[in-house]
N, C-alpha and C positions, 0 to 999 in steps of 0.2 A: 093852858090846860095841862095838868100833871097827873100821871098815873104810873103804877109800878108793876113790873113783872118779875118773875123769879126764874133764874137759870139754874136748875138743879145740878147739871154737869159741872159747872164751874163754881157752884156754891156762892153765886153772887146775885144780887138783885139789880134790875135795870130800872132806873127812874126815867120815864119819858116825858119830855116837856115839849108841847106844841108851840112853835114860835110863829106868830102872825104879824108881829111888829118888833122893831129893834128893842123897845123898852121891855119886852117880855123875856129877853135873854137874862138869865140869872147873873147876879153881880159876881165879881172875882172873889170877894170875901165869902159869899155864899157857896161858891164852888169849892173853895179851899176847905170847907167843912165836911165835904163828902168823905165818908169812910172808905177804906180800900175795898170793902166788901160790896161796894155799889158802883155801877156804871151810870153815868149821866148821859142820856141820849137826847140831843136837841134836834127835833124834827121841824124843818122849815116849810112854811107855806110856799107853793110854787112861784109866787110873785116875789119872793125874797131871795132868789138864788144868787144874785150878785152880792147882796149884803152878806149872805151866808159865808162866802169865801173871805170877805174882808173881816168879818167877825171871827172866823176860824183862825186866821193868821194872827189877829190881835190876841186871841186867847192863848195861842202857842207862845207868843212873846212874854205874856204876863204870868202864865201858870208854870213856873218851874217846879219840877218834881211831879208833873202830871204828863200823861199821854193824851194828846189831843189829835184825834183822827178825823180829818175832813174827807168824807166819803166822795169818791170821784163820780159816782153814778147816782146813788140815793141822795135825797135832799136832807142829809143829816150830818151832825157832828157828834162823835162819841168821845167822852171825857172820862178818864179814870186816874185815880191817884196811884203813883208808883211806890215801890218799896222805899222806905226812908233810910237815911244814913244811920239814924238811931237804931232801927231794926237790924241793919246789917252789922253795925258795930257790936250790938248785944249778942249776935250769933256768929261772930267772926271765927271762933274756934271750930264750930260746926262746919262752916263754909270752907275753912282751910282743910279740914278732914275730908270733905267731899272732893275737893280739888286733888288731894293726894291720891285718893282712891280711884278717881276718874283716870288719873295719869297711869296708875299701875294696871288697871283693868284694860285701858286702851292699848298699852304696850303688850300685855299678855295676849289679847285677842288678835292683834295684827300679826304677831309671830305664829299664832295658830294657823292663820291663813297662809303665811309664808311656807310653813311646814306642809300644809295640805296641798298647796300648788307646786311644791318642790321647786321653788324659785330662789334665786340669790338676790337679796335686797341691795340696792345701791345705797350705802350708808350715808353718803353725802346728800343725796337727793332722791328719797324713796319714791316720789311720784313718777320718776322716769321708769322705774321698775313696773309699777302698777298700771301706768297709762297704756303700756303695750298690751295689757290684758283686756282693756275696755273694748267692747264690741264683740267679744266672743262669749261662749257659755260660762267661762270661768269668772266673769264679772259679778255674777250672783251665785251664791252657794251657801253651804252650811258647815259649821265646825262645832262639834259637840251640840250644845243646846242653842247655839246662836246662828241666826241667819245673817249673812253679810252681803253688802252691796257696795261695789266700788263706784264712786261718782265724784265728779268735780275734783276738789282737793282733799277729799276724805274717803274713808271706808266706813260705812255705817253698819252698826251691829244692833240686832234686836234679839233679846232672849225669848225664845219661843215658849218658855214656861212661865216666866215672871213678867215679861213685857219691858224689862229694863232696856234702856237705850244708851248707846255709846257711839260717838263719832270720832274715829281716829284720824288726826291730821297727817298729811303726807308731804308737807312742804316745810318741815322744820328739822331736816336731817333725822337723827334717831331720837329726837325729842317728840314724844307722842302725847304730851299733856296740855296742848294749847286749849285754852278755855273760851271757845267761841261762846258768846253770851246766850244764844238761842239753844245750842246743843248742851251747854252746861246746865241750863235751867231744866231741860227735858231729862237729863240724866238724874238730877236731884229728885225731880217729881216722880220718876219711874222706878227708883230704887226702893225695893220693899223694906230694906233695913232702916230706911230713914223715916218710915211712916209711924205715927202721924208726924208731919213735918214740924220742925221747930220754928219755921219761918214761912209765911205765905208768899208764894210766887204765882201771881195771876197772869201777868203778861210775860210770856217766855223770853222774848227778845228784850223788850224795854226794861223789865226788872233785872234781866241778866246784865244789861249794860250798867245799871245802877250798882249792882253787886260788884262787878269788876272794877268800876271806877273807885268805889269806896275801899275795896280791899287793896287796891293799888296805893291809895293814900295812907292806909294803915301799915303798909309794908309787907302784907301777907301775900300779895301777888306782885309780879314784876313783868315788865315787857321784855320780849325777846325778838330778835330779827328772824325773818324767814329766809328760805332759799331764794325767794323772789325779791328783787330789789324794791325798796319802799313799801314792803308789806311786813306787818308786825303781828306778833301774837302775845298772849298773856298766859303765864304759867304760875303755879304756886312757887313761892320764893324758897321755902325749905325743901330742897331736893338736891340730888346729885346733878351738878351742872353739866350740860352737854353743849359742845361747840356746834354752831350752825354756820355753814358756809353760805355766803350770799353770791348769787350769780346775776350777771346782767341779763335782762329780759330777752335780748336779741341773740345772745350767744352763750349757750350752756354747753360746756365740754362733755362729750361722751364718746368713748372709743376714738379719740383724737379727731373728732369732727365737731363742727359748729353748725347750729341750725336755729331757726326761729322758734323760740320757746312757745309763744302763744299759738303758732300754727301747729306745733307738735301736740299741744294740749287740746287742739281742736276748738280753740276759743276765737279763732279768726276765720 
């Protein structure tokens, strides 16, 4: 049984297929023809739950360039086509521009917070500066038209007038342009000047990963190390290069002392 619903918010349609037998699962060739504007939802009969998991893993292996979500609670598998290499390559100049503007705005905003809080940033490891603020009222605040929130390895910003979103990374020294795939997608989609978008981004994280990987292969983006050992980031290649010092997880120097980094960051 097949029927279609429309999600106006995402501007995508959802085609629902009821699966009561294995042979009712659409073929790989048929699934590959799904346009990006459509989500395919396979809803399985309760008696087919074991088969559902096997079918889902098989679809993941065979459907490159697709997101295959095997729901952990509901008896369904959601399938959507991700942004293609061809789409990314055709819009590489736009995406490079977005990355540069993300980097500049990210840097500008974090220094506004520094000025507001009247703190001195640790240029080698900014997180050490901001982590000491977490837990008190300064963790959340406002600078100009922006609301900020210190969390995890980032300081998140939201423009209260336009809704634009920026996440400033704090674990790459004074390099504030790391392009986390989820955060970068949200920045592009929330920036008024980019509307209407030249390129459709439906799956914030998964499409963001595709964008980063292709832009890396094109030489427009490059990998950088972080302050934390074995952790890496992605930044636009055409930029002023900033050296990032790498510290061992168990011993980060500060004021001639050593301590457990993960415990200090409250991750243990």
